[in-house]
C-alpha positions as CSV (number, residue, x, y, z in Angstrom):
1,M,0.0,0.0,0.0
2,K,1.3,3.4,-1.0
3,N,0.8,6.8,0.7
4,A,-0.5,9.9,-1.1
5,A,3.2,10.7,-2.1
6,G,3.5,7.4,-3.9
7,V,6.0,5.9,-1.4
8,K,5.3,2.5,0.2
9,K,4.3,2.9,3.9
10,G,6.8,1.2,6.2
11,K,9.5,1.6,3.6
12,V,10.0,5.3,3.9
13,T,13.5,6.3,5.0
14,M,15.3,9.5,6.0
15,K,16.9,9.4,2.5
16,D,13.4,9.7,0.9
17,I,12.6,12.8,3.0
18,A,16.0,14.3,2.1
19,K,15.6,13.7,-1.6
20,R,12.1,15.3,-1.6
21,L,13.5,18.4,0.1
22,D,16.8,18.6,-1.7
23,I,18.7,18.5,1.6
24,S,21.2,16.1,3.2
25,Q,20.2,12.9,5.1
26,N,22.3,14.2,8.0
27,T,20.1,17.3,8.2
28,V,16.9,15.1,8.3
29,S,18.4,13.0,11.1
30,L,19.3,16.0,13.2
31,A,15.9,17.5,12.7
32,L,14.0,14.4,13.7
33,R,16.2,14.3,16.8
34,N,15.1,17.8,17.6
35,I,18.7,19.1,17.6
36,P,18.7,22.9,18.0
37,T,21.3,23.7,15.3
38,I,18.7,23.0,12.6
39,K,16.7,26.1,11.5
40,K,13.1,26.2,12.8
41,E,11.7,26.5,9.3
42,T,13.8,23.6,8.0
43,R,12.7,21.4,10.9
44,E,9.0,22.1,10.3
45,E,9.4,21.3,6.6
46,I,11.1,18.0,7.4
47,L,8.4,17.1,10.0
48,R,5.7,18.0,7.5
49,M,7.3,15.9,4.8
50,A,7.9,13.0,7.2
51,D,4.2,13.1,8.1
52,E,3.2,13.3,4.5
53,L,5.3,10.3,3.5
54,G,4.2,8.3,6.6
55,Y,7.7,8.1,8.1
56,V,7.8,6.6,11.6
57,Y,10.5,7.7,13.8
58,N,11.7,5.9,16.9
59,E,12.5,8.5,19.6
60,S,14.0,6.1,22.1
61,G,17.5,7.2,23.0
62,A,17.5,10.0,20.4
63,Q,17.6,13.0,22.7
64,T,20.4,14.3,24.9
65,G,19.8,16.7,27.8
66,F,21.6,18.6,30.4
67,A,21.2,17.8,34.1
68,P,20.1,20.9,35.9
69,A,21.8,21.9,39.2
70,G,19.5,21.1,42.1
71,G,18.9,23.4,45.1
72,K,20.0,20.8,47.6
73,V,23.3,19.2,48.1
74,Q,23.3,15.7,46.5
75,T,24.4,12.8,48.4
76,Q,25.7,10.9,45.3
77,Q,29.2,11.9,44.2
78,N,29.2,13.3,40.7
79,I,31.5,14.1,37.8
80,C,30.7,17.2,35.8
81,I,31.3,17.8,32.1
82,F,31.7,21.5,31.2
83,T,31.2,21.9,27.5
84,D,29.6,23.9,24.8
85,S,26.1,22.5,24.4
86,S,26.3,22.7,20.6
87,Y,28.9,19.9,20.6
88,F,26.3,17.3,21.3
89,S,24.0,18.5,18.6
90,T,26.7,19.2,16.0
91,F,29.1,16.2,16.5
92,Y,27.7,12.7,17.0
93,F,30.9,11.3,18.4
94,Y,30.7,13.7,21.5
95,T,27.2,12.1,22.2
96,E,28.8,8.6,22.0
97,L,31.7,9.6,24.2
98,K,29.3,11.0,26.8
99,T,27.4,7.7,26.8
100,F,30.6,5.7,27.3
101,L,31.7,8.1,30.1
102,E,28.4,7.8,31.9
103,S,28.5,4.0,31.7
104,R,32.0,3.9,33.1
105,L,31.3,6.4,35.9
106,N,28.0,4.7,36.9
107,S,29.8,1.4,37.3
108,L,32.1,3.2,39.8
109,G,29.2,4.8,41.7
110,Y,29.5,8.3,40.2
111,G,26.7,10.2,38.5
112,L,27.3,12.5,35.5
113,I,26.2,16.1,35.2
114,V,26.5,18.0,32.0
115,E,26.7,21.8,32.2
116,S,27.3,24.5,29.7
117,M,29.6,27.2,31.2
118,F,29.4,30.4,29.3
119,N,28.2,32.9,31.9
120,P,30.8,35.7,31.8
121,R,29.6,37.1,35.1
122,M,30.0,33.8,37.0
123,T,32.2,34.2,40.1
124,R,34.4,31.7,41.7
125,E,32.0,31.6,44.6
126,Q,29.1,30.8,42.4
127,L,31.0,28.1,40.6
128,G,32.1,26.7,44.0
129,T,28.5,26.7,45.2
130,F,27.4,24.8,42.1
131,C,30.0,22.2,42.7
132,Q,29.1,21.9,46.3
133,I,25.4,21.6,45.7
134,N,25.9,18.9,43.1
135,S,28.7,17.1,45.0
136,I,31.2,17.5,42.1
137,K,34.3,15.4,42.7
138,G,35.9,15.8,39.3
139,I,35.5,17.8,36.1
140,I,35.8,16.9,32.4
141,I,36.2,19.8,30.0
142,L,34.8,18.3,26.8
143,G,35.8,19.9,23.5
144,D,37.6,23.1,22.6
145,M,36.9,25.9,25.0
146,A,38.8,29.2,25.5
147,Y,40.9,29.4,28.6
148,E,39.1,32.6,29.6
149,Q,35.8,30.7,29.6
150,I,36.8,28.0,32.1
151,H,39.7,29.6,34.0
152,L,37.6,29.6,37.2
153,V,37.6,25.8,37.1
154,F,41.3,25.7,37.7
155,D,40.9,27.9,40.8
156,L,38.8,25.0,42.5
157,D,40.5,22.3,44.4
158,I,38.8,19.7,42.0
159,P,40.7,17.4,39.6
160,V,40.3,18.3,35.9
161,V,40.8,16.3,32.7
162,T,40.4,17.9,29.2
163,S,39.0,15.7,26.5
164,G,39.5,16.1,22.8
165,F,41.7,19.2,23.1
166,Y,44.5,20.8,25.1
167,F,45.4,24.3,26.3
168,C,48.4,25.9,24.8
169,D,48.9,28.1,27.8
170,R,48.1,25.6,30.6
171,F,49.3,22.0,30.9
172,T,46.5,19.6,32.2
173,D,45.7,16.0,32.1
174,C,44.4,15.4,28.6
175,V,43.0,12.5,26.6
176,M,42.4,12.7,22.8
177,E,42.7,10.6,19.6
178,D,45.9,10.5,17.6
179,N,44.7,12.8,14.8
180,L,48.1,13.5,13.3
181,S,49.2,9.9,12.8
182,A,45.7,8.8,11.7
183,I,45.4,11.2,8.8
184,H,49.0,10.9,7.9
185,N,48.7,7.1,7.7
186,A,45.4,7.4,5.8
187,V,47.1,9.4,3.0
188,Y,49.7,6.6,2.8
189,R,46.9,4.0,2.5
190,L,45.4,5.9,-0.3
191,Y,48.8,6.3,-1.9
192,E,49.2,2.5,-1.9
193,R,45.9,2.1,-3.6
194,G,47.0,4.3,-6.5
195,Y,45.6,7.6,-5.5
196,R,47.8,10.6,-6.3
197,K,45.4,13.5,-6.4
198,I,44.2,13.8,-2.7
199,G,42.2,16.7,-1.3
200,F,41.0,17.7,2.2
201,L,37.7,19.1,3.4
202,G,37.4,20.3,7.0
203,N,37.1,23.3,9.3
204,V,40.2,24.1,11.3
205,S,38.4,26.8,13.3
206,L,36.4,24.0,15.1
207,G,39.3,23.2,17.3
208,V,42.5,21.3,18.0
209,G,41.4,18.0,16.5
210,Q,40.5,19.5,13.1
211,R,43.7,21.5,13.0
212,E,45.8,18.4,13.8
213,R,44.0,16.4,11.0
214,Y,44.8,19.1,8.5
215,M,48.5,19.2,9.7
216,G,48.7,15.4,9.3
217,F,47.3,15.7,5.7
218,Q,49.9,18.4,4.8
219,A,52.8,16.4,6.3
220,A,51.9,13.3,4.4
221,L,51.5,15.1,1.1
222,D,54.9,16.7,1.5
223,A,56.5,13.3,2.6
224,L,55.2,11.6,-0.6
225,G,55.8,14.6,-2.9
226,L,52.2,14.8,-3.9
227,E,50.7,17.7,-5.7
228,R,49.0,20.4,-3.7
229,R,46.2,22.4,-5.3
230,P,44.5,25.2,-3.4
231,E,41.2,24.3,-5.0
232,W,41.4,20.8,-3.6
233,V,41.6,22.0,0.0
234,L,38.7,23.6,2.1
235,T,39.4,24.4,5.7
236,D,36.3,26.4,6.5
237,C,33.4,24.0,5.8
238,A,30.1,25.0,7.4
239,A,29.2,23.3,10.7
240,D,25.5,23.0,10.0
241,T,24.6,20.2,7.6
242,E,22.0,22.1,5.6
243,T,24.5,24.8,4.6
244,L,27.2,22.2,4.2
245,F,25.2,20.1,1.8
246,H,24.4,23.0,-0.5
247,D,27.9,24.5,-0.2
248,Q,29.4,21.2,-1.3
249,K,27.0,20.8,-4.2
250,R,28.0,24.2,-5.5
251,Y,31.7,23.4,-4.9
252,L,31.5,20.2,-6.9
253,Q,29.7,22.0,-9.8
254,A,32.3,24.8,-9.8
255,H,35.4,22.5,-9.9
256,P,35.3,20.0,-12.8
257,A,39.0,19.1,-12.1
258,L,38.5,17.4,-8.8
259,P,40.9,15.3,-6.9
260,E,40.6,11.5,-7.0
261,V,39.7,11.3,-3.3
262,F,38.9,13.6,-0.4
263,L,40.0,13.1,3.2
264,C,37.4,14.8,5.3
265,G,37.8,16.3,8.8
266,C,34.6,14.5,10.0
267,D,32.1,12.0,8.8
268,Q,29.3,14.6,8.6
269,I,31.3,16.5,6.0
270,A,32.1,13.3,4.1
271,I,28.4,12.2,4.1
272,C,27.2,15.6,2.9
273,V,29.8,15.5,0.1
274,M,28.7,12.0,-0.8
275,E,25.0,13.0,-1.1
276,A,25.8,16.2,-3.0
277,A,28.0,14.2,-5.4
278,Q,25.3,11.6,-6.0
279,D,22.7,14.2,-6.6
280,L,25.0,15.5,-9.4
281,G,25.4,12.1,-10.9
282,L,28.9,11.4,-9.7
283,R,29.7,7.8,-8.6
284,I,31.3,6.9,-5.4
285,P,34.2,5.7,-5.5
286,D,34.5,5.6,-9.4
287,D,34.4,9.4,-9.9
288,I,35.5,10.5,-6.5
289,G,36.5,8.7,-3.3
290,L,35.8,9.8,0.3
291,V,37.2,9.1,3.7
292,G,35.6,10.4,6.9
293,F,36.6,10.6,10.5
294,D,34.7,9.7,13.7
295,N,32.9,6.5,12.7
296,I,29.4,7.7,13.6
297,D,26.4,5.5,13.2
298,L,25.2,7.3,10.1
299,T,28.1,5.9,8.1
300,L,26.2,2.6,8.1
301,N,23.2,4.2,6.5
302,V,24.8,5.7,3.4
303,Q,25.6,3.8,0.2
304,P,28.3,3.0,-0.4
305,R,29.3,2.6,3.3
306,L,31.7,5.3,4.1
307,T,35.4,4.5,4.8
308,T,36.2,6.3,8.0
309,L,38.6,6.5,11.0
310,D,37.4,5.5,14.4
311,P,38.7,7.7,17.3
312,G,38.3,5.0,19.9
313,N,35.7,6.6,22.1
314,A,35.5,3.6,24.4
315,A,39.2,3.7,25.0
316,Q,39.1,7.4,25.5
317,A,36.4,7.1,28.0
318,D,38.4,4.5,29.9
319,L,41.5,6.7,30.1
320,I,39.5,9.8,31.1
321,V,37.7,8.0,33.9
322,S,40.8,6.1,35.2
323,T,42.8,9.4,35.1
324,L,40.2,11.4,36.9
325,T,39.4,8.8,39.6
326,D,43.0,8.4,40.2
327,R,43.4,12.1,40.8
328,I,40.3,12.1,43.0
329,G,41.9,9.3,45.1
330,G,45.0,11.4,45.6
331,G,47.2,10.2,42.8
332,K,50.3,12.3,42.3
333,A,51.5,11.1,38.9
334,P,52.8,13.9,36.6
335,L,50.2,15.6,34.4
336,R,49.9,13.7,31.1
337,R,48.6,14.1,27.6
338,Q,47.4,10.6,26.6
339,I,46.8,9.7,23.0
340,V,44.5,7.0,21.8
341,E,45.1,5.0,18.6
342,V,42.7,5.7,15.7
343,T,41.5,2.6,13.7
344,W,40.9,2.5,10.0
345,I,37.3,1.3,9.1
346,E,37.0,0.0,5.6
347,G,33.9,0.9,3.6
348,G,33.1,1.1,-0.1
349,S,33.7,4.8,-0.6
350,I,37.3,4.3,-1.9
351,R,38.8,1.9,-4.4
352,P,39.4,-1.6,-2.8
353,A,43.0,-2.6,-2.1
354,Q,44.7,-4.7,-4.9
355,E,46.0,-8.0,-4.0
356,K,49.8,-8.1,-4.1
């Protein structure tokens, strides 16, 4: 049985909605999850189309929230994540990392509180009261944040671990993925498969991780003596998927002499490029290859499946929790920056390896 739009009920997918509205599947997914970075008009249009096509969305586990500070001192000991709330809505891997952290901490008897800390008028006393009321025993600073925004945290007598970034002007315990080696090795893998024209798509303004990935790309090209063309490199890709999709579509149309493959600073960029390319009739990987970074769930829903790099969120969560709980227990080891190995996840978005 078909609905009024001619699509079989029960068979409607996010890709169907995306195609009808000429947007990316990633944008549809974010809108259906009620993520705040999607424009109100776009979300309403997506919901209207989903209803029209008869799309059924399972909301279980699809939302992330922030635990409010209570008015009474909690008896349970808690760990607090200070972050920019947009990280959970814009980058899927932060949501996954938070889930791993919560699981590890709960198994040790800790609760997890997530708090956005961007009140410029906050005083040390107010922050201290917040930590006291919520029985905060340790703090995780998740994602890039300016030192000026969180300097009050370091005035507290509470252990701190930064996750996914590090401060240049203050050395702290830090855990993050090995971005430099991961992208450097990815370029070598592509080289071994015969690729010689390799481009990069990312946004270095989004933080340390993106900058390191771009640095790894540049270092590998230099080491292999590969051609660098300015038009094959974009380092200011849009953060929101709606803009990103249309930007990439225009970019692909404006540059007929494309590289053979793009390394992307994150999976969301790679997926938007894939959808834009396919809309223009380009074949993946025959006309252009793609490699992402983060190994988010959405890589399983695109065809061909995206080749990507897994940042090891489970291993990162283990290191963050073990480092923080050791500090809480009085551990006096020197402050450390700990790097987690990144794993290559093979998909169909690049040419297969040739047997030797």
